[in-house]
Every structure is written in C-alpha cells, then in structure tokens.
C-alpha positions in Angstrom: -16.6 -18.3 14.3 -18.8 -19.2 11.8 -18.2 -16.8 8.7 -20.5 -15.3 6.0 -19.3 -13.2 3.1 -16.0 -13.5 5.1 -16.9 -11.5 8.0 -17.8 -13.4 11.4 -18.8 -11.9 14.8 -16.9 -12.9 17.4 -17.8 -13.6 21.3 -15.4 -13.5 24.8 -15.0 -17.0 24.3 -12.9 -16.8 20.6 -11.6 -13.3 21.5 -9.9 -15.7 24.8 -7.3 -13.2 27.0 -6.9 -10.5 23.5 -10.2 -9.2 25.4 -11.0 -8.5 29.5 -13.1 -6.7 31.1 -12.5 -3.1 31.1 -11.6 -3.3 27.3 -12.5 -0.1 25.6 -14.5 -1.9 23.1 -17.5 -5.0 23.6 -17.1 -8.3 21.9 -20.4 -7.2 19.9 -18.0 -4.2 18.5 -15.6 -6.9 16.8 -15.5 -8.9 14.1 -13.4 -11.7 12.3 -12.7 -10.5 8.6 -11.3 -13.0 6.4 -8.2 -12.1 4.5 -6.7 -13.8 1.2 -3.0 -13.3 1.2 0.2 -13.8 -0.5 3.0 -15.7 1.6 6.7 -15.3 1.6 6.3 -19.0 -0.6 4.6 -17.1 -2.9 1.3 -19.4 -2.9 -2.0 -17.6 -1.8 -3.2 -17.8 2.1 -6.5 -17.7 3.8 -6.1 -15.6 7.4 -8.4 -13.5 10.3 -7.9 -10.4 11.3 -10.5 -9.2 14.5 -11.0 -5.9 14.1 -14.1 -3.2 14.8 -16.5 -3.8 13.0 -16.6 -0.1 11.5 -13.3 -1.0 10.4 -14.3 -4.1 8.0 -14.6 -2.0 5.2 -11.3 -0.2 5.2 -9.5 -3.7 6.2 -11.3 -5.2 3.2 -10.3 -2.8 0.7 -6.8 -2.1 1.9 -5.7 -6.0 1.8 -7.6 -6.5 -1.4 -4.7 -3.5 -2.5 -1.8 -5.7 -0.1 -3.2 -8.9 -2.3 -3.0 -7.7 -6.0 0.3 -6.3 -5.4 1.7 -9.6 -3.9 3.1 -7.5 -1.1 4.0 -11.3 1.1 2.1 -11.3 4.5 4.1 -14.9 6.8 1.0 -15.2 8.7 -2.6 -14.3 10.1 -3.6 -15.8 13.1 -5.7 -13.6 15.6 -3.4 -12.9 18.7 -6.2 -14.9 20.8 -4.2 -18.0 19.4 -0.9 -16.7 21.4 -2.8 -16.1 24.6 -3.3 -12.1 23.9 0.8 -12.1 24.1 1.9 -9.7 21.4 5.6 -10.9 21.9 4.7 -14.1 20.8 2.9 -13.1 18.3 5.6 -10.7 17.3 8.1 -13.4 17.3 6.1 -15.8 14.7 5.9 -12.6 12.4 2.0 -12.9 12.7 0.0 -10.3 10.8 -2.9 -9.2 13.4 -5.0 -6.3 14.8 -7.3 -6.6 17.6 -5.4 -7.3 21.4 -7.1 -5.3 24.4 -3.6 -3.9 25.5 -2.2 -0.3 26.3 0.1 1.6 23.9 3.8 1.6 24.0 4.3 4.7 24.5 6.0 7.5 27.1 3.7 9.2 29.4 0.6 8.4 31.0 -1.3 4.9 30.0 -3.8 5.1 27.2 -5.3 2.5 25.1 -3.3 1.0 22.1 -5.6 1.4 18.4 -5.5 -1.8 18.7 -7.7 -2.3 21.7 -10.4 -0.4 19.9 -9.4 -3.3 16.7 -9.1 -0.1 14.9 -4.8 -1.1 13.9 -2.8 -3.9 11.9 0.3 -5.0 12.2 2.0 -6.6 9.4 5.0 -9.1 9.1 6.1 -7.9 12.6 9.8 -9.5 12.1 10.1 -7.7 8.7 8.4 -4.3 9.8 8.9 -3.7 13.3 
C-alpha cells in the first residue's frame, strides 16, 4: 500500500484471505488508514486499520481521541497478516477492522459489520 496523508487504497492482493469473492464490499470501497497509537510499553507506534472509505473520517477522529487519552493498544495490523483468521488475530491481541466474515450470533447467517469495514475490535484479549 502506498499511503498519501496516512490513507491508501487497498487491493485484492493486499487484503489476502481477509477478502474473497462474494464479500459485501469490493476492495475499491476500502482504505488502509495509518494510525498513531500508544502501546502498552508507553511508546508511540504506527499501525494500519483497513476500513470502509466512508468510515475514514470517523475512524481518524476516534483514534485521535484514543491517542490523546494515552489508551494503550497492543498492536494494530490488518487481519490479512493473520491469513484472514480472526482467532489468530485475537490471540495476538490485535486491533483490527475489516475482515469479510459472518457475524458471530444466533439466528440466520448475516454479514458482520467487519465485512463492510465498519467495525473495529480493540485489544481483543483485554476487551473480548
């Protein structure tokens, strides 16, 4: 991904197994957003969230507030780094957003908000 002002277009290739044919959004509807955050080591880090293009302003605003509050985040890499596996991503306490998957809920199958790039999981081990 090539970032301009902290935002990059994503591709099928960069999304890896987190995107597949049949997903409710196309890669062209998603963006990689660079986010500065405080780690549990009390140092500043740079991560990437893949989110819906329409959500970019809200994500940038929310994470700027989180950063100002020095709220610690363990790591922040796209789920594609874990082969699209939520379980592997969560086991590493990874903060992430887009992953084309169904919601974990009772009832009929429905797309998760993560499949649209509209949901973020923060510190999944501390905040299951």
